[in-house]
Residue frames relative to the residue before (quaternion, step in Angstrom):
aa qw qx qy qz dx dy dz
X 1.0000 0.0000 0.0000 0.0000 0.00 0.00 0.00
X 0.5334 0.5589 -0.3908 0.5004 3.51 1.41 -0.31
X 0.6539 0.5559 -0.3097 0.4093 3.70 0.84 -0.95
X 0.6799 0.5129 -0.2594 0.4553 3.56 0.97 -1.03
X 0.6597 0.4716 -0.3013 0.5017 3.58 1.18 -0.59
X 0.6430 0.4563 -0.3847 0.4800 3.60 0.94 -0.32
X 0.6042 0.5181 -0.3854 0.4669 3.66 0.95 -0.59
X 0.6644 0.4776 -0.3226 0.4757 3.70 0.79 -0.99
X 0.6151 0.5455 -0.3737 0.4293 3.67 0.95 -0.67
X 0.6615 0.5137 -0.2792 0.4696 3.59 0.97 -0.94
X 0.6343 0.5226 -0.3144 0.4751 3.61 0.98 -0.70
X 0.6483 0.5231 -0.2723 0.4815 3.57 1.02 -0.82
X 0.6623 0.4884 -0.2737 0.4979 3.60 1.16 -0.84
X 0.6323 0.4907 -0.3345 0.4975 3.64 0.94 -0.60
X 0.6283 0.4879 -0.3654 0.4834 3.66 0.89 -0.85
X 0.6677 0.5199 -0.3004 0.4400 3.61 0.77 -1.01
X 0.6127 0.5323 -0.3192 0.4893 3.59 1.09 -0.75
X 0.6467 0.5330 -0.2677 0.4754 3.64 0.88 -1.07
X 0.6717 0.4731 -0.2778 0.4978 3.65 0.94 -0.92
X 0.6523 0.5055 -0.3127 0.4703 3.61 0.93 -0.72
X 0.6052 0.5621 -0.3046 0.4743 3.57 1.11 -0.95
X 0.7207 0.4484 -0.2497 0.4661 3.54 0.80 -1.19
X 0.6498 0.4978 -0.3450 0.4593 3.59 0.96 -0.61
X 0.5839 0.5598 -0.3342 0.4836 3.62 1.08 -0.78
X 0.7200 0.4392 -0.2912 0.4516 3.61 0.70 -0.96
X 0.6150 0.5264 -0.3504 0.4710 3.61 1.06 -0.67
X 0.6408 0.5357 -0.3176 0.4488 3.58 0.95 -0.82
X 0.7056 0.4328 -0.2815 0.4854 3.56 0.97 -0.96
X 0.5825 0.5415 -0.4092 0.4474 3.68 1.04 -0.33
X 0.6601 0.5476 -0.2896 0.4249 3.47 1.01 -1.00
X 0.6634 0.5034 -0.2869 0.4734 3.44 1.02 -0.93
X 0.6508 0.5113 -0.3172 0.4630 3.62 0.92 -0.79
X 0.6971 0.5092 -0.2637 0.4304 3.56 1.14 -0.76
X 0.7777 0.3591 -0.1571 0.4914 3.47 1.00 -0.85
X 0.7038 0.4055 -0.2895 0.5063 3.73 1.18 -0.32
X 0.1467 -0.7630 0.6240 0.0830 3.58 -1.00 0.75
X 0.3676 -0.7152 0.5270 0.2751 3.50 -0.76 0.85
X 0.5709 -0.6319 0.4251 0.3068 3.54 -1.36 0.69
X 0.5127 0.6504 -0.3961 0.3966 3.52 1.37 -0.11
X 0.5838 0.5973 -0.3914 0.3863 3.63 1.02 -0.55
X 0.4192 -0.6954 0.5558 0.1782 3.44 -1.10 1.12
X 0.4347 -0.6837 0.4986 0.3082 3.73 -0.72 1.00
X 0.7855 0.3281 -0.1929 0.4879 3.61 0.95 -0.73
X 0.0941 0.8643 -0.4830 0.1042 3.43 1.23 0.77
X 0.6932 0.4855 -0.2576 0.4662 3.63 0.85 -1.07
X 0.5770 0.5745 -0.3613 0.4545 3.69 1.12 -0.78
X 0.6718 0.4778 -0.2986 0.4808 3.62 0.83 -1.03
X 0.6487 0.5218 -0.3456 0.4331 3.69 0.76 -0.97
X 0.6704 0.5504 -0.3187 0.3822 3.69 0.84 -0.90
X 0.7304 0.4521 -0.1765 0.4805 3.36 1.32 -0.72
X 0.4430 0.7676 -0.3972 0.2382 3.43 1.40 -0.08
X 0.6518 0.5164 -0.3006 0.4670 3.53 1.06 -0.88
X 0.6588 0.5010 -0.3127 0.4661 3.73 1.03 -0.92
X 0.6462 0.5205 -0.3330 0.4478 3.57 1.01 -0.84
X 0.6173 0.5015 -0.3536 0.4924 3.75 1.01 -0.78
X 0.6572 0.5133 -0.3535 0.4238 3.68 0.69 -0.77
X 0.6747 0.4919 -0.3143 0.4517 3.51 0.94 -1.00
X 0.6488 0.5228 -0.3157 0.4539 3.53 0.89 -0.98
X 0.6245 0.5249 -0.3214 0.4809 3.70 1.00 -0.78
X 0.6395 0.4781 -0.3528 0.4879 3.63 0.96 -0.77
X 0.6638 0.5055 -0.3459 0.4293 3.60 0.74 -0.77
X 0.6210 0.5144 -0.3501 0.4766 3.63 0.98 -0.66
X 0.6754 0.5218 -0.2952 0.4294 3.43 0.80 -1.15
X 0.6970 0.4163 -0.3035 0.4988 3.71 0.89 -0.83
X 0.5391 -0.7003 0.3686 0.2882 3.68 1.10 0.16
X 0.2424 0.7659 -0.5365 0.2585 3.56 1.21 0.80
X 0.0821 0.7421 -0.6636 0.0472 3.51 -1.28 0.77
X 0.1431 -0.8347 0.5295 0.0492 3.55 -0.99 0.53
X 0.2395 -0.7201 0.6393 0.1241 3.58 -1.33 0.52
X 0.0912 -0.8015 0.5894 0.0447 3.64 -0.83 0.99
X 0.0161 -0.7661 0.6421 0.0244 3.62 -1.11 0.75
X 0.1624 -0.7374 0.6450 0.1176 3.52 -1.37 0.52
X 0.1647 0.7827 -0.5816 0.1482 3.48 -0.78 1.05
X 0.8745 -0.0336 0.0026 0.4838 3.52 -0.94 0.96
X 0.6923 -0.4869 0.2542 0.4681 3.47 0.88 1.32
X 0.6689 0.4608 -0.3623 0.4571 3.72 1.05 0.75
X 0.2429 -0.7810 0.5656 0.1055 3.50 -0.80 1.15
X 0.0967 -0.8165 0.5680 -0.0361 3.52 -0.75 1.19
X 0.0430 -0.7681 0.6386 0.0175 3.64 -1.13 0.75
X 0.1391 -0.7538 0.6374 0.0785 3.48 -0.97 1.02
X 0.1017 -0.8371 0.5373 0.0145 3.49 -0.43 1.21
X 0.0382 -0.8308 0.5521 -0.0585 3.55 -0.63 1.20
X 0.1875 -0.7346 0.6253 0.1849 3.67 -1.21 0.23
X 0.8417 -0.2287 0.1554 0.4638 3.39 -1.51 -0.03
X 0.7741 0.2730 -0.1721 0.5446 3.73 -0.89 0.72
X 0.4037 -0.7184 0.4606 0.3298 3.69 1.18 0.07
X 0.3009 0.7346 -0.5381 0.2833 3.45 0.90 1.03
X 0.4383 -0.7079 0.4645 0.3017 3.71 -0.73 0.77
X 0.3253 -0.7197 0.5834 0.1895 3.42 -1.23 0.79
X 0.1079 -0.8131 0.5717 0.0185 3.63 -0.59 1.20
X 0.7922 0.3896 -0.2674 0.3862 3.54 -1.29 0.37
X 0.4296 0.6968 -0.4792 0.3168 3.54 1.16 0.53
X 0.3450 -0.6215 0.6398 0.2922 3.48 -1.41 0.23
X 0.0081 -0.8050 0.5931 -0.0124 3.51 -1.05 0.86
X 0.1053 -0.7670 0.6325 0.0249 3.51 -1.28 0.63
X 0.1172 -0.7423 0.6500 0.1133 3.53 -1.15 0.59
X 0.2030 -0.7497 0.6238 0.0873 3.64 -0.78 1.14
X 0.0470 -0.8138 0.5791 0.0131 3.59 -0.71 0.87
X 0.3030 -0.7556 0.5649 0.1348 3.50 -0.80 1.05
X 0.1881 -0.8336 0.5108 0.0938 3.56 0.11 1.26
X 0.5672 -0.6111 0.4124 0.3670 3.54 -1.02 0.62
X 0.7754 0.2433 -0.2228 0.5385 3.59 -0.86 1.02
X 0.7471 0.2678 -0.2212 0.5667 3.69 1.16 -0.02
X 0.1349 0.8592 -0.4860 0.0856 3.51 0.74 0.93
X 0.5143 0.6643 -0.3586 0.4070 3.61 1.25 -0.29
X 0.8167 0.1052 0.0099 0.5673 3.45 0.73 -1.18
X 0.2144 -0.7943 0.5284 0.2093 3.67 -0.37 1.06
X 0.5232 -0.5883 0.5350 0.3063 3.40 -1.42 0.47
X 0.2612 -0.7734 0.5705 0.0900 3.49 -0.93 1.03
X 0.0233 -0.7824 0.6211 -0.0393 3.61 -0.97 1.06
X 0.2735 -0.7911 0.5176 0.1774 3.65 -0.64 0.97
X 0.3711 -0.7322 0.5395 0.1876 3.51 -0.76 1.22
X 0.2084 -0.7722 0.5913 0.1032 3.54 -1.18 0.91
X 0.4984 -0.6584 0.4841 0.2895 3.53 -1.10 0.72
X 0.1045 -0.8519 0.5117 0.0392 3.62 -0.28 1.19
X 0.7624 -0.0181 -0.0109 0.6467 3.51 1.39 -0.03
X 0.7543 -0.4190 0.2584 0.4344 3.58 -1.26 0.08
X 0.8366 -0.0106 -0.0353 0.5466 3.54 -0.13 1.18
X 0.5998 0.5202 -0.3559 0.4929 3.62 1.24 0.31
X 0.0447 -0.8039 0.5923 -0.0293 3.45 -0.67 1.22
X 0.0511 0.8286 -0.5554 0.0475 3.59 -0.95 0.65
X 0.1068 -0.7554 0.6433 0.0638 3.45 -1.43 0.32
X 0.4113 -0.6723 0.5466 0.2830 3.57 -1.15 0.66
X 0.3609 -0.7214 0.5607 0.1868 3.62 -0.83 1.08
X 0.5852 -0.5539 0.4531 0.3815 3.64 -1.25 0.54
X 0.5119 -0.6256 0.4997 0.3113 3.60 -1.11 0.66
X 0.7864 0.3840 -0.2725 0.3999 3.38 -1.35 0.45
X 0.5054 0.6427 -0.4402 0.3711 3.66 1.19 -0.03
X 0.0555 0.7915 -0.6029 0.0833 3.43 -1.01 0.99
X 0.7421 0.3822 -0.3038 0.4593 3.54 -1.26 0.64
X 0.6962 -0.4244 0.3438 0.4658 3.59 -1.22 -0.33
X 0.0895 -0.7804 0.6185 -0.0226 3.62 -0.81 1.20
X 0.3558 -0.7263 0.5473 0.2153 3.44 -0.99 0.93
X 0.1467 0.8073 -0.5712 0.0215 3.56 -0.84 0.69
X 0.2448 -0.7338 0.6127 0.1620 3.57 -1.24 0.31
X 0.1879 -0.7822 0.5920 0.0486 3.62 -0.80 1.18
X 0.0022 0.7780 -0.6276 0.0294 3.54 -0.91 1.06
X 0.0013 0.7854 -0.6175 0.0433 3.39 -0.93 1.24
X 0.1431 0.8481 -0.5054 0.0694 3.66 -0.66 0.70
X 0.0021 0.7622 -0.6474 0.0009 3.58 -1.30 0.58
X 0.8235 0.0254 -0.0900 0.5596 3.48 -0.94 1.01
X 0.7800 -0.3087 0.2248 0.4958 3.56 -0.58 -1.13
X 0.5545 0.5624 -0.4128 0.4537 3.51 1.31 0.40
X 0.0559 0.7739 -0.6281 0.0585 3.55 -1.09 0.77
X 0.1095 -0.7045 0.6933 0.1051 3.50 -1.35 0.67
X 0.0335 -0.7633 0.6434 -0.0491 3.42 -1.07 1.04
X 0.1254 0.8192 -0.5442 0.1309 3.52 -0.48 1.16
X 0.3797 -0.6868 0.5819 0.2133 3.55 -1.13 0.93
X 0.1412 -0.8039 0.5777 -0.0081 3.59 -0.89 1.11
X 0.1522 -0.7271 0.6471 0.1714 3.45 -1.20 0.37
X 0.1388 -0.8252 0.5448 0.0544 3.58 -0.31 1.16
X 0.2396 -0.7674 0.5844 0.1101 3.57 -0.77 1.15
X 0.0175 -0.8166 0.5755 -0.0404 3.65 -0.34 1.27
X 0.1105 -0.7875 0.5935 0.1242 3.72 -1.05 0.55
X 0.8075 -0.2394 0.1742 0.5101 3.64 0.56 0.89
X 0.8298 -0.3008 0.1956 0.4273 3.48 -1.37 -0.26
X 0.8143 0.1793 -0.1304 0.5365 3.76 1.02 -0.38
X 0.1829 -0.8133 0.5486 0.0644 3.42 -0.39 1.35
């Protein structure tokens, strides 16, 4: 009689373990289906649809020999865009996307203006300090350079 009680006890423990496992799995599926991480980009699919086009434009820029130099001074971001033979690349459209502290979901967009032959710049918002995430986009015709940058700023005078 003692032996049958032990067997019955093990069966009940295995059934309880299976129920706990199924309950835990159900809870995790519910959590995964109802909660969305704040890391998800609201325009994820828009970025994905442009992926191939962006790659082709960047490849065209590399093949044409584009290279650039960036500087930040006195709240002003400047890019010098050159091609083979250090010739300036004029007539580009440029944009600087800055992820402001506390607003990491949507970057602030600033249009760059051509200030000289192959020189593009934009005034940065005042009061920025520390390391700021930014994305630089420069393009002309079917060529484009798109780079992620980490700007190190130290207040009003860099």
